[in-house]
C-alpha positions as CSV (number, residue, x, y, z in Angstrom):
1,M,95.1,102.0,65.1
2,S,97.7,102.3,62.3
3,S,101.2,101.1,63.7
4,H,102.2,105.1,62.9
5,T,99.7,106.3,65.4
6,L,100.6,103.5,67.7
7,R,104.0,105.2,68.0
8,Q,103.0,108.2,68.1
9,H,101.0,107.3,71.1
10,L,104.3,105.0,73.0
11,L,106.7,107.3,72.1
12,P,106.1,110.0,74.3
13,V,104.9,107.8,76.9
14,S,107.7,105.5,76.9
15,V,110.5,108.4,77.0
16,V,108.6,110.2,80.0
17,V,109.0,106.5,81.9
18,L,112.2,105.6,81.1
19,I,113.2,109.7,82.8
20,G,111.4,109.2,85.7
21,L,112.8,105.4,86.4
22,L,116.4,106.9,85.8
23,C,115.4,109.8,88.0
24,W,114.4,106.6,90.1
25,Y,117.7,104.9,90.3
26,L,119.7,108.7,90.9
27,L,117.3,109.6,94.2
28,T,117.8,105.9,94.9
29,I,121.3,106.2,94.9
30,G,121.6,109.5,96.7
31,L,119.2,108.4,99.7
32,N,121.0,105.1,99.9
33,A,124.3,105.4,99.7
34,P,125.2,107.6,103.3
35,G,123.5,104.6,104.5
36,T,125.5,102.3,102.7
37,I,129.0,103.7,103.9
38,A,128.4,103.8,107.1
39,R,126.9,99.8,107.8
40,V,128.0,98.4,104.3
41,L,130.8,98.9,103.3
42,P,134.3,98.5,104.3
43,K,135.4,101.3,106.7
44,D,138.9,101.2,105.5
45,G,137.6,102.9,101.9
46,S,138.7,100.3,100.0
47,W,135.7,100.2,97.7
48,G,135.1,102.2,94.3
49,W,132.3,104.1,92.6
50,Q,130.8,101.1,91.2
51,A,131.0,99.2,94.8
52,L,129.0,101.9,96.0
53,V,126.4,101.7,93.3
54,E,126.0,97.8,93.7
55,S,125.5,98.2,97.6
56,T,122.8,101.1,97.6
57,L,120.7,99.3,95.0
58,S,120.4,96.4,97.0
59,M,119.8,97.2,100.3
60,S,117.4,94.9,102.6
61,R,116.0,97.7,104.0
62,P,116.4,101.0,101.7
63,V,115.5,104.6,102.2
64,L,114.1,104.3,99.1
65,P,113.9,100.8,97.2
66,A,115.4,101.0,93.8
67,P,112.4,99.7,90.8
68,H,113.6,96.2,90.4
69,Q,113.6,95.3,94.0
70,I,110.1,96.3,94.4
71,V,109.3,94.2,91.1
72,A,110.4,91.4,92.8
73,D,109.0,91.7,96.2
74,I,105.7,92.0,93.9
75,W,107.0,88.8,91.9
76,V,107.9,86.5,95.3
77,S,104.8,87.2,96.7
78,L,102.8,86.9,94.5
79,T,104.1,83.1,93.0
80,H,105.4,82.3,96.3
81,W,102.6,82.1,98.8
82,P,99.1,81.0,98.1
83,I,96.6,83.5,97.5
84,T,94.9,82.9,101.1
85,S,98.4,83.9,102.4
86,P,98.6,87.2,104.3
87,R,102.1,87.7,102.2
88,N,100.5,87.7,98.6
89,L,99.7,91.1,97.5
90,L,96.4,89.2,95.6
91,L,95.3,88.9,99.0
92,H,95.1,92.7,100.7
93,T,94.0,93.7,96.8
94,W,91.1,91.8,96.9
95,V,90.3,93.2,100.5
96,T,90.8,96.6,99.4
97,A,89.4,96.4,96.1
98,S,85.9,94.7,97.3
99,A,85.6,98.2,100.0
100,A,86.5,101.0,97.7
101,L,83.4,99.7,95.4
102,T,80.9,99.0,97.8
103,G,82.0,101.9,98.9
104,F,81.8,103.7,95.8
105,A,78.3,102.3,95.0
106,M,76.6,103.9,98.2
107,G,78.3,106.7,97.3
108,V,77.1,106.6,93.7
109,V,73.7,105.7,95.2
110,L,73.7,108.6,98.1
111,G,74.7,111.1,95.3
112,L,72.3,110.4,92.2
113,L,70.0,110.4,95.4
114,L,71.0,114.2,96.4
115,A,71.6,115.5,93.2
116,V,68.3,114.4,92.1
117,L,66.4,116.2,95.8
118,I,68.7,119.7,94.8
119,V,67.9,120.1,91.5
120,H,63.8,119.4,92.0
121,S,63.6,121.3,95.1
122,R,64.9,125.1,95.1
123,T,65.0,124.9,99.0
124,L,67.0,121.9,99.3
125,D,69.4,123.5,96.6
126,R,70.3,125.9,99.2
127,A,69.2,123.4,102.7
128,L,71.9,120.7,101.3
129,L,74.5,121.9,98.7
130,P,76.3,124.6,101.0
131,W,76.2,121.4,104.1
132,I,77.8,119.3,100.8
133,V,80.9,121.4,100.4
134,A,81.3,122.3,103.6
135,S,81.5,118.4,104.6
136,Q,84.4,117.7,102.1
137,T,86.4,120.0,103.9
138,V,87.2,117.6,106.7
139,P,90.0,115.4,106.6
140,V,88.6,111.9,105.4
141,L,92.3,111.3,108.5
142,A,90.6,113.0,110.8
143,I,87.2,111.5,110.6
144,A,88.0,108.4,110.0
145,P,88.5,107.2,113.3
146,I,85.4,109.2,115.0
147,V,83.4,106.9,112.1
148,L,85.2,103.4,112.6
149,V,84.8,103.9,116.4
150,I,81.1,104.8,116.0
151,L,80.2,102.0,113.6
152,G,82.4,99.7,116.0
153,S,80.4,100.5,119.9
154,L,77.5,100.3,117.0
155,G,78.8,96.1,116.4
156,I,79.6,97.0,112.9
157,T,82.8,96.2,112.0
158,G,84.5,93.9,108.8
159,M,84.3,95.8,105.7
160,L,81.6,98.4,105.8
161,P,83.1,101.0,108.3
162,K,86.0,101.2,105.4
163,A,83.4,101.8,102.7
164,V,81.5,104.1,104.5
165,I,84.6,105.9,104.3
166,A,85.0,105.6,100.7
167,M,81.7,106.9,100.1
168,Y,82.6,110.2,101.6
169,L,84.5,110.7,99.8
170,C,83.2,108.9,96.7
171,F,79.1,110.9,96.5
172,F,80.8,114.3,96.6
173,P,82.2,114.7,93.0
174,V,79.0,112.6,91.8
175,T,76.6,114.6,94.0
176,V,77.8,117.8,92.4
177,A,78.8,116.3,88.5
178,M,74.7,115.2,88.4
179,V,73.7,118.6,89.7
180,Q,75.1,120.4,86.3
181,G,74.2,116.8,84.2
182,L,70.9,117.4,85.4
183,R,71.4,121.2,84.9
184,A,72.7,120.5,81.6
185,P,69.2,120.2,79.1
186,Q,68.3,123.4,77.2
187,K,65.3,125.5,78.5
188,L,63.9,125.3,74.8
189,E,64.0,121.9,75.4
190,M,62.6,121.6,78.6
191,E,59.7,123.8,77.1
192,L,59.1,121.5,74.4
193,L,58.5,118.8,76.3
194,H,56.3,121.0,78.7
195,T,54.0,121.5,75.8
196,Y,53.9,117.5,74.7
197,G,52.2,117.7,78.9
198,T,55.6,115.3,79.8
199,G,56.0,115.0,83.7
200,Q,59.0,115.0,86.0
201,L,59.9,112.0,85.9
202,D,59.1,111.2,82.3
203,T,61.3,114.7,81.3
204,F,63.7,112.9,83.8
205,F,64.2,110.2,82.0
206,V,64.0,111.1,78.5
207,L,66.1,114.4,79.2
208,R,67.5,114.8,82.5
209,L,69.5,111.1,82.7
210,P,70.9,111.6,79.3
211,S,71.8,114.8,79.5
212,S,73.8,114.1,82.4
213,L,76.3,111.2,81.3
214,P,78.8,113.1,79.7
215,F,79.1,115.0,83.3
216,L,78.4,111.8,85.6
217,F,81.0,109.4,84.1
218,P,83.9,112.0,84.8
219,A,82.6,112.4,87.9
220,F,82.9,108.3,88.6
221,R,86.3,108.0,87.3
222,V,87.3,110.8,90.0
223,A,85.2,109.0,93.0
224,I,86.5,105.8,91.6
225,A,89.8,107.2,93.2
226,S,89.2,108.6,95.7
227,G,86.5,105.6,97.1
228,L,90.8,103.5,97.1
229,V,92.3,106.3,98.6
230,G,89.7,106.4,101.6
231,T,89.7,102.4,101.6
232,M,93.2,102.5,102.5
233,V,92.9,105.0,104.8
234,A,90.2,103.4,106.8
235,E,92.5,100.3,106.8
236,L,95.2,102.2,108.8
237,P,93.4,102.7,112.2
238,T,91.1,99.9,112.4
239,G,94.5,97.5,112.3
240,A,93.5,95.5,109.4
241,Q,94.4,91.7,109.0
242,A,94.7,92.6,105.3
243,G,94.3,94.9,102.9
244,L,97.1,97.7,101.2
245,G,96.4,100.4,103.9
246,S,97.3,97.1,106.7
247,R,100.9,96.1,104.4
248,L,101.5,99.3,104.4
249,L,101.5,100.2,108.2
250,T,102.8,96.5,108.8
251,G,105.8,97.7,106.3
252,S,106.2,100.8,108.5
253,Y,106.4,99.0,111.7
254,Y,109.0,96.6,110.7
255,G,110.4,99.6,108.3
256,N,110.0,97.2,105.4
257,T,110.5,100.0,103.1
258,V,110.4,97.8,99.7
259,Q,107.1,95.8,101.6
260,I,105.3,99.4,101.6
261,W,106.3,100.7,98.2
262,S,104.9,97.2,96.6
263,A,102.0,98.1,98.3
264,L,101.8,101.6,97.0
265,V,102.7,99.6,93.5
266,M,100.3,97.4,93.8
267,A,97.3,99.8,95.4
268,S,98.3,102.4,91.6
269,L,97.7,99.4,89.7
270,L,94.3,99.0,91.5
271,G,93.3,102.2,91.3
272,V,94.2,102.3,87.1
273,G,92.8,99.0,86.7
274,L,89.0,100.6,88.6
275,T,89.4,103.9,86.6
276,A,90.1,101.8,83.2
277,L,86.9,99.7,83.7
278,V,85.1,102.9,84.8
279,S,86.1,104.6,81.3
280,L,85.5,101.2,79.6
281,I,81.9,101.1,80.9
282,E,81.5,105.0,79.7
283,R,82.5,104.0,76.2
284,M,79.9,101.7,75.9
285,V,77.1,103.3,77.1
286,M,78.0,106.3,75.4
287,K,78.3,104.0,72.4
288,T,74.9,102.5,73.1
289,R,73.5,106.0,73.6
290,S,75.0,107.4,70.2
291,A,73.6,104.6,68.9
292,R,69.7,105.2,69.7
């Protein structure tokens, strides 16, 4: 990529980021100002706007923390504590990521299986697809405690219940995309393979599966992000000792908004990283397919 092309890509992103940071700082000053005036600054009013701005951007428990406070909190968490410490965000990130990836894998397997059954059986198409769509109308906040209680009564605890919640959110986009992808081949292509006496299994691997890849990988990106959300939601009602969801819960208990936002930022970075990983795998697979 040339320097001119790189500038064309970076300039719009940089402008948006700078505008976002400016709006964030202005919002931080506006939201924190009433508490600063009431509890921090002298009551006699012997202070100027500089003191007000400085105080709003350095509160220990702000309504909205400033970006530099969040960055500083993440830096201290990563550098001042061992990776096995509950105060290190990497530990919580790994716990959440492992459950999200496990749920994603389970959701992909379930979604692919359901899609194959739906495409190859008209009866299952009519029987399963409406229920699959209806399943996504139930909010994950409502279903998560129910699933956790049921699995807990069976003695299933730890990572697996969170992975099941993640799977619940992952399988739907994979199923819908895979159904569309498996039905993508043209009728002429299907008839051509039929004239060669190709069976359903060979047709699936030679024609249907390759045709579904452009539909499948975008669904994977949606699914991995949804699985991460489901994992964090599942960590909230369990009172988990580790995970970004538990970090959010602990911060809300003690009114530590900086900790809450630090966990949110780490969750966002984790989501971006997982989505980028799926995109990298997509490029590798599609490149290999094009080479063939």
